[in-house]
C-alpha positions in Angstrom: 138.9 98.0 93.1 140.1 94.4 93.9 138.7 94.6 97.4 135.3 95.6 96.1 135.3 92.8 93.5 136.3 90.3 96.2 133.4 91.4 98.3 131.1 90.8 95.4 132.3 87.2 95.2 131.3 86.3 98.8 128.5 83.8 99.3 124.9 85.0 100.0 123.6 82.4 102.4 120.3 82.8 104.2 119.8 86.3 102.8 116.5 87.9 103.6 115.1 90.4 101.1 112.6 93.2 101.6 109.9 94.9 99.5 108.5 98.1 100.8 105.1 99.2 99.6 102.2 101.3 100.6 99.6 100.0 103.1 97.0 100.4 100.4 98.6 97.4 98.6 98.7 95.0 101.5 95.3 93.3 101.0 96.0 92.6 97.3 99.5 91.4 98.0 98.2 89.0 100.7 95.7 87.6 98.2 97.7 87.6 95.0 101.3 88.0 96.0 103.7 90.7 94.7 103.3 90.9 91.0 106.2 90.8 88.5 108.3 92.8 87.9 109.2 93.6 91.6 112.2 94.9 93.3 113.7 93.4 96.4 116.5 94.8 98.6 118.6 94.1 101.6 117.7 95.7 104.9 120.0 98.6 104.2 117.5 100.1 101.8 114.3 99.6 103.9 114.4 102.9 105.6 115.1 104.8 102.4 112.1 103.2 100.6 109.9 103.6 103.7 110.7 107.3 103.8 109.9 107.6 100.1 106.4 106.2 100.7 105.8 108.5 103.7 107.0 111.5 101.6 104.3 110.5 99.0 101.6 110.5 101.7 101.4 106.7 102.3 102.0 104.4 105.2 104.9 102.0 104.4 104.6 98.2 104.9 107.6 96.0 104.6 107.4 92.5 103.2 110.2 89.9 103.5 111.2 86.7 101.8 114.3 84.5 101.9 116.4 84.7 98.8 116.4 80.9 98.9 112.6 80.9 98.2 113.0 82.7 94.9 113.5 80.9 91.6 117.0 81.8 90.5 116.0 81.8 86.8 113.6 84.7 87.5 116.1 86.9 89.4 118.0 89.5 87.5 120.1 92.6 88.3 118.3 95.8 89.4 119.4 97.6 86.2 117.6 100.9 87.2 119.4 100.7 90.6 122.7 100.2 88.8 122.1 103.1 86.5 121.0 105.5 89.3 122.3 104.0 92.6 121.1 105.3 95.9 124.6 106.5 96.7 123.7 108.0 100.1 122.7 104.5 101.3 125.3 102.3 99.7 128.2 104.7 100.5 129.7 104.7 97.0 129.6 107.3 94.2 127.7 106.6 91.1 130.9 106.5 89.1 132.4 103.9 91.5 129.2 101.8 91.2 129.5 101.9 87.4 133.2 101.0 87.5 132.6 98.0 89.9 129.6 96.9 87.9 131.6 96.9 84.6 134.4 94.9 86.3 132.0 92.3 87.7 130.2 89.4 86.0 127.0 91.6 86.0 124.8 88.9 87.5 121.9 89.4 89.9 124.3 88.3 92.6 126.6 91.1 91.8 123.7 93.6 91.8 122.6 92.4 95.2 126.1 92.7 96.7 126.9 96.0 95.0 123.7 98.0 95.4 121.7 95.8 97.7 118.8 95.1 95.3 117.5 92.7 92.6 114.6 92.6 90.2 112.3 89.5 90.2 110.1 88.4 87.3 107.9 86.0 89.2 105.0 86.3 91.7 106.3 86.5 95.3 104.2 85.4 98.3 106.0 87.2 101.1 105.2 87.7 104.8 104.9 91.1 106.4 108.0 92.0 108.3 106.9 92.9 111.8 
């Protein structure tokens, strides 16, 4: 448990976050930005979310933004992701995720490090990841 908590305390410098959506949303996002509340993840989850969109009959498009470009006051933990983590991607059981989360400070930084995602309550003007 100590090793996992120590990993949570490492710095997140120059982190790039990704938002996967359907191609049908691209024009609106390019005009208005990604509306709040949105979910942003590390590259570890891009394939998972892309496959989900394909499974739903859509064409995935990946947007990216630097964590440094987000207002820290509008970032919060991805609570749904903590409650039901994508265990196959993060390589940790749901029980272990919950144990580590309870032992952490339960900040957005902990959420990002533990499950690879955050929730953002502001408008985001990302670029398409090509």
